[in-house]
PQR file of N, CA, C, O and H, with PARSE charges and radii, in Angstrom:
ATOM      1  N   MET A   1     -20.792  -5.219 131.755 -0.4000 1.5000
ATOM      2  CA  MET A   1     -21.068  -5.879 130.590 -0.0000 2.0000
ATOM      3  C   MET A   1     -20.570  -7.452 130.713  0.5500 1.7000
ATOM      4  O   MET A   1     -19.433  -7.812 131.019 -0.5500 1.4000
ATOM      5  N   GLN A   2     -21.507  -8.157 130.453 -0.4000 1.5000
ATOM      6  CA  GLN A   2     -21.166  -9.584 130.660 -0.0000 2.0000
ATOM      7  C   GLN A   2     -21.206 -10.399 129.182  0.5500 1.7000
ATOM      8  O   GLN A   2     -22.165 -10.492 128.416 -0.5500 1.4000
ATOM      9  H   GLN A   2     -22.430  -7.865 130.204  0.4000 1.0000
ATOM     10  N   SER A   3     -19.952 -10.917 129.046 -0.4000 1.5000
ATOM     11  CA  SER A   3     -19.692 -11.805 127.814 -0.0000 2.0000
ATOM     12  C   SER A   3     -19.447 -13.289 128.239  0.5500 1.7000
ATOM     13  O   SER A   3     -19.137 -14.135 127.401 -0.5500 1.4000
ATOM     14  H   SER A   3     -19.173 -10.842 129.668  0.4000 1.0000
ATOM     15  N   ARG A   4     -19.587 -13.563 129.491 -0.4000 1.5000
ATOM     16  CA  ARG A   4     -19.447 -14.871 129.912 -0.0000 2.0000
ATOM     17  C   ARG A   4     -20.670 -15.570 130.410  0.5500 1.7000
ATOM     18  O   ARG A   4     -21.559 -14.920 130.961 -0.5500 1.4000
ATOM     19  H   ARG A   4     -19.839 -12.875 130.172  0.4000 1.0000
ATOM     20  N   GLY A   5     -20.758 -16.805 130.252 -0.4000 1.5000
ATOM     21  CA  GLY A   5     -21.770 -17.542 130.533 -0.0000 2.0000
ATOM     22  C   GLY A   5     -21.738 -18.631 131.709  0.5500 1.7000
ATOM     23  O   GLY A   5     -21.064 -18.328 132.693 -0.5500 1.4000
ATOM     24  H   GLY A   5     -20.036 -17.334 129.804  0.4000 1.0000
ATOM     25  N   VAL A   6     -22.325 -19.733 131.710 -0.4000 1.5000
ATOM     26  CA  VAL A   6     -22.332 -20.602 132.903 -0.0000 2.0000
ATOM     27  C   VAL A   6     -20.925 -21.131 132.964  0.5500 1.7000
ATOM     28  O   VAL A   6     -20.310 -21.281 131.908 -0.5500 1.4000
ATOM     29  H   VAL A   6     -22.873 -19.979 130.910  0.4000 1.0000
ATOM     30  N   CYS A   7     -20.344 -21.435 134.163 -0.4000 1.5000
ATOM     31  CA  CYS A   7     -19.166 -21.898 134.497 -0.0000 2.0000
ATOM     32  C   CYS A   7     -17.993 -21.147 133.707  0.5500 1.7000
ATOM     33  O   CYS A   7     -16.989 -21.737 133.310 -0.5500 1.4000
ATOM     34  H   CYS A   7     -20.843 -21.313 135.021  0.4000 1.0000
ATOM     35  N   ASN A   8     -18.217 -19.852 133.531 -0.4000 1.5000
ATOM     36  CA  ASN A   8     -17.243 -18.950 133.054 -0.0000 2.0000
ATOM     37  C   ASN A   8     -16.927 -19.371 131.577  0.5500 1.7000
ATOM     38  O   ASN A   8     -15.800 -19.146 131.134 -0.5500 1.4000
ATOM     39  H   ASN A   8     -19.033 -19.372 133.853  0.4000 1.0000
ATOM     40  N   GLN A   9     -17.809 -19.930 130.855 -0.4000 1.5000
ATOM     41  CA  GLN A   9     -17.639 -20.253 129.430 -0.0000 2.0000
ATOM     42  C   GLN A   9     -18.098 -19.134 128.582  0.5500 1.7000
ATOM     43  O   GLN A   9     -19.028 -18.463 129.029 -0.5500 1.4000
ATOM     44  H   GLN A   9     -18.724 -20.114 131.215  0.4000 1.0000
ATOM     45  N   ASN A  10     -17.589 -18.815 127.405 -0.4000 1.5000
ATOM     46  CA  ASN A  10     -18.218 -17.773 126.398 -0.0000 2.0000
ATOM     47  C   ASN A  10     -19.553 -18.065 126.052  0.5500 1.7000
ATOM     48  O   ASN A  10     -19.927 -19.208 125.791 -0.5500 1.4000
ATOM     49  H   ASN A  10     -16.834 -19.360 127.042  0.4000 1.0000
ATOM     50  N   THR A  11     -20.360 -16.974 126.038 -0.4000 1.5000
ATOM     51  CA  THR A  11     -21.647 -17.071 125.544 -0.0000 2.0000
ATOM     52  C   THR A  11     -21.688 -17.038 123.989  0.5500 1.7000
ATOM     53  O   THR A  11     -20.640 -16.928 123.353 -0.5500 1.4000
ATOM     54  H   THR A  11     -20.056 -16.045 126.250  0.4000 1.0000
ATOM     55  N   GLU A  12     -22.888 -17.131 123.384 -0.4000 1.5000
ATOM     56  CA  GLU A  12     -22.857 -17.161 121.971 -0.0000 2.0000
ATOM     57  C   GLU A  12     -22.718 -15.627 121.427  0.5500 1.7000
ATOM     58  O   GLU A  12     -22.689 -15.316 120.237 -0.5500 1.4000
ATOM     59  H   GLU A  12     -23.739 -17.221 123.901  0.4000 1.0000
ATOM     60  N   TYR A  13     -22.642 -14.774 122.483 -0.4000 1.5000
ATOM     61  CA  TYR A  13     -22.524 -13.320 122.074 -0.0000 2.0000
ATOM     62  C   TYR A  13     -21.160 -12.806 122.390  0.5500 1.7000
ATOM     63  O   TYR A  13     -20.887 -11.626 122.172 -0.5500 1.4000
ATOM     64  H   TYR A  13     -22.666 -15.027 123.450  0.4000 1.0000
ATOM     65  N   HIS A  14     -20.286 -13.642 122.896 -0.4000 1.5000
ATOM     66  CA  HIS A  14     -19.077 -13.183 123.358 -0.0000 2.0000
ATOM     67  C   HIS A  14     -18.175 -12.321 122.424  0.5500 1.7000
ATOM     68  O   HIS A  14     -17.707 -11.240 122.779 -0.5500 1.4000
ATOM     69  H   HIS A  14     -20.507 -14.601 123.073  0.4000 1.0000
ATOM     70  N   ASP A  15     -17.965 -12.902 121.167 -0.4000 1.5000
ATOM     71  CA  ASP A  15     -17.361 -12.193 120.161 -0.0000 2.0000
ATOM     72  C   ASP A  15     -17.864 -10.830 119.787  0.5500 1.7000
ATOM     73  O   ASP A  15     -17.203  -9.814 119.570 -0.5500 1.4000
ATOM     74  H   ASP A  15     -18.345 -13.780 120.879  0.4000 1.0000
ATOM     75  N   GLN A  16     -19.219 -11.012 119.753 -0.4000 1.5000
ATOM     76  CA  GLN A  16     -19.964  -9.575 119.170 -0.0000 2.0000
ATOM     77  C   GLN A  16     -19.697  -8.570 120.373  0.5500 1.7000
ATOM     78  O   GLN A  16     -19.374  -7.421 120.071 -0.5500 1.4000
ATOM     79  H   GLN A  16     -19.756 -11.837 119.929  0.4000 1.0000
ATOM     80  N   ILE A  17     -19.807  -8.913 121.698 -0.4000 1.5000
ATOM     81  CA  ILE A  17     -19.610  -7.892 122.563 -0.0000 2.0000
ATOM     82  C   ILE A  17     -18.173  -7.310 122.782  0.5500 1.7000
ATOM     83  O   ILE A  17     -17.961  -6.156 123.156 -0.5500 1.4000
ATOM     84  H   ILE A  17     -20.070  -9.846 121.944  0.4000 1.0000
ATOM     85  N   VAL A  18     -17.068  -8.380 122.464 -0.4000 1.5000
ATOM     86  CA  VAL A  18     -15.738  -7.968 122.520 -0.0000 2.0000
ATOM     87  C   VAL A  18     -15.477  -7.054 121.374  0.5500 1.7000
ATOM     88  O   VAL A  18     -14.726  -6.093 121.543 -0.5500 1.4000
ATOM     89  H   VAL A  18     -17.240  -9.317 122.160  0.4000 1.0000
ATOM     90  N   ASN A  19     -16.064  -7.288 120.169 -0.4000 1.5000
ATOM     91  CA  ASN A  19     -15.742  -6.589 119.021 -0.0000 2.0000
ATOM     92  C   ASN A  19     -16.476  -5.216 119.183  0.5500 1.7000
ATOM     93  O   ASN A  19     -15.878  -4.204 118.816 -0.5500 1.4000
ATOM     94  H   ASN A  19     -16.673  -8.069 120.032  0.4000 1.0000
ATOM     95  N   LEU A  20     -17.640  -5.125 119.670 -0.4000 1.5000
ATOM     96  CA  LEU A  20     -18.305  -3.947 119.856 -0.0000 2.0000
ATOM     97  C   LEU A  20     -17.526  -3.044 120.841  0.5500 1.7000
ATOM     98  O   LEU A  20     -17.385  -1.847 120.590 -0.5500 1.4000
ATOM     99  H   LEU A  20     -18.125  -5.947 119.968  0.4000 1.0000
ATOM    100  N   VAL A  21     -17.063  -3.557 121.861 -0.4000 1.5000
ATOM    101  CA  VAL A  21     -16.174  -2.808 122.908 -0.0000 2.0000
ATOM    102  C   VAL A  21     -15.003  -2.311 122.070  0.5500 1.7000
ATOM    103  O   VAL A  21     -14.738  -1.118 121.922 -0.5500 1.4000
ATOM    104  H   VAL A  21     -17.177  -4.529 122.065  0.4000 1.0000
ATOM    105  N   ASN A  22     -14.421  -3.179 121.610 -0.4000 1.5000
ATOM    106  CA  ASN A  22     -13.031  -2.802 120.928 -0.0000 2.0000
ATOM    107  C   ASN A  22     -13.338  -1.771 119.783  0.5500 1.7000
ATOM    108  O   ASN A  22     -12.445  -0.931 119.679 -0.5500 1.4000
ATOM    109  H   ASN A  22     -14.637  -4.148 121.730  0.4000 1.0000
ATOM    110  N   ALA A  23     -14.124  -1.660 119.115 -0.4000 1.5000
ATOM    111  CA  ALA A  23     -14.590  -0.871 117.944 -0.0000 2.0000
ATOM    112  C   ALA A  23     -15.007   0.611 118.540  0.5500 1.7000
ATOM    113  O   ALA A  23     -15.039   1.582 117.784 -0.5500 1.4000
ATOM    114  H   ALA A  23     -14.849  -2.342 119.199  0.4000 1.0000
ATOM    115  N   ASN A  24     -15.299   0.716 119.827 -0.4000 1.5000
ATOM    116  CA  ASN A  24     -15.790   1.813 120.477 -0.0000 2.0000
ATOM    117  C   ASN A  24     -14.923   2.299 121.695  0.5500 1.7000
ATOM    118  O   ASN A  24     -15.351   3.078 122.547 -0.5500 1.4000
ATOM    119  H   ASN A  24     -15.273  -0.072 120.442  0.4000 1.0000
ATOM    120  N   LYS A  25     -13.719   1.784 121.689 -0.4000 1.5000
ATOM    121  CA  LYS A  25     -12.667   2.092 122.730 -0.0000 2.0000
ATOM    122  C   LYS A  25     -12.460   3.601 123.017  0.5500 1.7000
ATOM    123  O   LYS A  25     -12.450   4.094 124.145 -0.5500 1.4000
ATOM    124  H   LYS A  25     -13.371   1.152 120.997  0.4000 1.0000
ATOM    125  N   ARG A  26     -12.300   4.247 121.889 -0.4000 1.5000
ATOM    126  CA  ARG A  26     -11.973   5.846 121.982 -0.0000 2.0000
ATOM    127  C   ARG A  26     -13.175   6.444 122.597  0.5500 1.7000
ATOM    128  O   ARG A  26     -12.950   7.233 123.516 -0.5500 1.4000
ATOM    129  H   ARG A  26     -12.308   3.846 120.973  0.4000 1.0000
ATOM    130  N   LEU A  27     -14.439   6.223 122.268 -0.4000 1.5000
ATOM    131  CA  LEU A  27     -15.638   6.862 122.689 -0.0000 2.0000
ATOM    132  C   LEU A  27     -15.800   6.440 124.195  0.5500 1.7000
ATOM    133  O   LEU A  27     -16.225   7.285 124.983 -0.5500 1.4000
ATOM    134  H   LEU A  27     -14.622   5.583 121.522  0.4000 1.0000
ATOM    135  N   ILE A  28     -15.503   5.253 124.610 -0.4000 1.5000
ATOM    136  CA  ILE A  28     -15.770   4.849 125.954 -0.0000 2.0000
ATOM    137  C   ILE A  28     -14.757   5.415 126.746  0.5500 1.7000
ATOM    138  O   ILE A  28     -15.042   5.715 127.905 -0.5500 1.4000
ATOM    139  H   ILE A  28     -15.157   4.566 123.970  0.4000 1.0000
ATOM    140  N   ARG A  29     -13.484   5.637 126.269 -0.4000 1.5000
ATOM    141  CA  ARG A  29     -12.460   6.329 127.032 -0.0000 2.0000
ATOM    142  C   ARG A  29     -12.774   7.730 127.277  0.5500 1.7000
ATOM    143  O   ARG A  29     -12.601   8.204 128.400 -0.5500 1.4000
ATOM    144  H   ARG A  29     -13.251   5.394 125.327  0.4000 1.0000
ATOM    145  N   GLN A  30     -13.247   8.471 126.256 -0.4000 1.5000
ATOM    146  CA  GLN A  30     -13.695   9.852 126.328 -0.0000 2.0000
ATOM    147  C   GLN A  30     -14.868  10.026 127.331  0.5500 1.7000
ATOM    148  O   GLN A  30     -14.870  11.002 128.082 -0.5500 1.4000
ATOM    149  H   GLN A  30     -13.387   8.087 125.343  0.4000 1.0000
ATOM    150  N   ARG A  31     -15.840   9.128 127.361 -0.4000 1.5000
ATOM    151  CA  ARG A  31     -17.001   9.162 128.137 -0.0000 2.0000
ATOM    152  C   ARG A  31     -16.490   9.061 129.765  0.5500 1.7000
ATOM    153  O   ARG A  31     -16.954   9.715 130.698 -0.5500 1.4000
ATOM    154  H   ARG A  31     -15.839   8.336 126.751  0.4000 1.0000
ATOM    155  N   MET A  32     -15.521   8.165 129.819 -0.4000 1.5000
ATOM    156  CA  MET A  32     -15.121   7.812 131.101 -0.0000 2.0000
ATOM    157  C   MET A  32     -14.378   8.986 131.623  0.5500 1.7000
ATOM    158  O   MET A  32     -14.578   9.339 132.785 -0.5500 1.4000
ATOM    159  H   MET A  32     -15.143   7.634 129.061  0.4000 1.0000
ATOM    160  N   ARG A  33     -13.509   9.642 130.840 -0.4000 1.5000
ATOM    161  CA  ARG A  33     -12.709  10.736 131.319 -0.0000 2.0000
ATOM    162  C   ARG A  33     -13.732  11.979 131.646  0.5500 1.7000
ATOM    163  O   ARG A  33     -13.463  12.730 132.583 -0.5500 1.4000
ATOM    164  H   ARG A  33     -13.347   9.355 129.896  0.4000 1.0000
ATOM    165  N   GLN A  34     -14.807  12.163 130.922 -0.4000 1.5000
ATOM    166  CA  GLN A  34     -15.789  13.192 131.073 -0.0000 2.0000
ATOM    167  C   GLN A  34     -16.548  13.007 132.507  0.5500 1.7000
ATOM    168  O   GLN A  34     -16.762  13.886 133.341 -0.5500 1.4000
ATOM    169  H   GLN A  34     -15.026  11.553 130.160  0.4000 1.0000
ATOM    170  N   ASN A  35     -16.880  11.692 132.564 -0.4000 1.5000
ATOM    171  CA  ASN A  35     -17.517  11.311 133.860 -0.0000 2.0000
ATOM    172  C   ASN A  35     -16.768  11.265 135.135  0.5500 1.7000
ATOM    173  O   ASN A  35     -17.343  11.318 136.222 -0.5500 1.4000
ATOM    174  H   ASN A  35     -16.707  10.977 131.887  0.4000 1.0000
ATOM    175  N   SER A  36     -15.522  11.170 135.007 -0.4000 1.5000
ATOM    176  CA  SER A  36     -14.665  11.287 136.211 -0.0000 2.0000
ATOM    177  C   SER A  36     -14.285  12.683 136.544  0.5500 1.7000
ATOM    178  O   SER A  36     -13.982  12.928 137.711 -0.5500 1.4000
ATOM    179  H   SER A  36     -15.054  11.128 134.124  0.4000 1.0000
ATOM    180  N   ILE A  37     -14.263  13.671 135.607 -0.4000 1.5000
ATOM    181  CA  ILE A  37     -14.034  15.026 136.007 -0.0000 2.0000
ATOM    182  C   ILE A  37     -15.532  15.414 136.556  0.5500 1.7000
ATOM    183  O   ILE A  37     -15.593  16.048 137.610 -0.5500 1.4000
ATOM    184  H   ILE A  37     -14.509  13.471 134.659  0.4000 1.0000
ATOM    185  N   LYS A  38     -16.465  15.136 136.032 -0.4000 1.5000
ATOM    186  CA  LYS A  38     -17.855  15.699 136.391 -0.0000 2.0000
ATOM    187  C   LYS A  38     -18.247  15.246 137.981  0.5500 1.7000
ATOM    188  O   LYS A  38     -18.947  15.947 138.712 -0.5500 1.4000
ATOM    189  H   LYS A  38     -16.416  14.621 135.177  0.4000 1.0000
ATOM    190  N   TYR A  39     -17.690  14.000 138.357 -0.4000 1.5000
ATOM    191  CA  TYR A  39     -18.184  13.493 139.623 -0.0000 2.0000
ATOM    192  C   TYR A  39     -17.018  13.513 140.545  0.5500 1.7000
ATOM    193  O   TYR A  39     -17.176  12.768 141.512 -0.5500 1.4000
ATOM    194  H   TYR A  39     -17.121  13.430 137.763  0.4000 1.0000
ATOM    195  N   LYS A  40     -15.856  14.180 140.515 -0.4000 1.5000
ATOM    196  CA  LYS A  40     -14.933  14.301 141.432 -0.0000 2.0000
ATOM    197  C   LYS A  40     -15.401  15.222 142.559  0.5500 1.7000
ATOM    198  O   LYS A  40     -15.901  16.303 142.246 -0.5500 1.4000
ATOM    199  H   LYS A  40     -15.727  14.786 139.729  0.4000 1.0000
ATOM    200  N   PRO A  41     -15.284  14.893 143.804 -0.5600 1.5000
ATOM    201  CA  PRO A  41     -15.817  15.600 144.869  0.2800 2.0000
ATOM    202  C   PRO A  41     -14.915  16.955 145.136  0.5500 1.7000
ATOM    203  O   PRO A  41     -15.218  17.729 146.044 -0.5500 1.4000
TER
END
């Protein structure tokens, strides 16, 4: 996910992206756990 633009400056969508990720942290964490269990060799 990219929220940075040219010369590492914030894009116009930076705050929206950060807010979206923060609002869905629990779901993201759950999915990451599920996938890490699923793909372990």
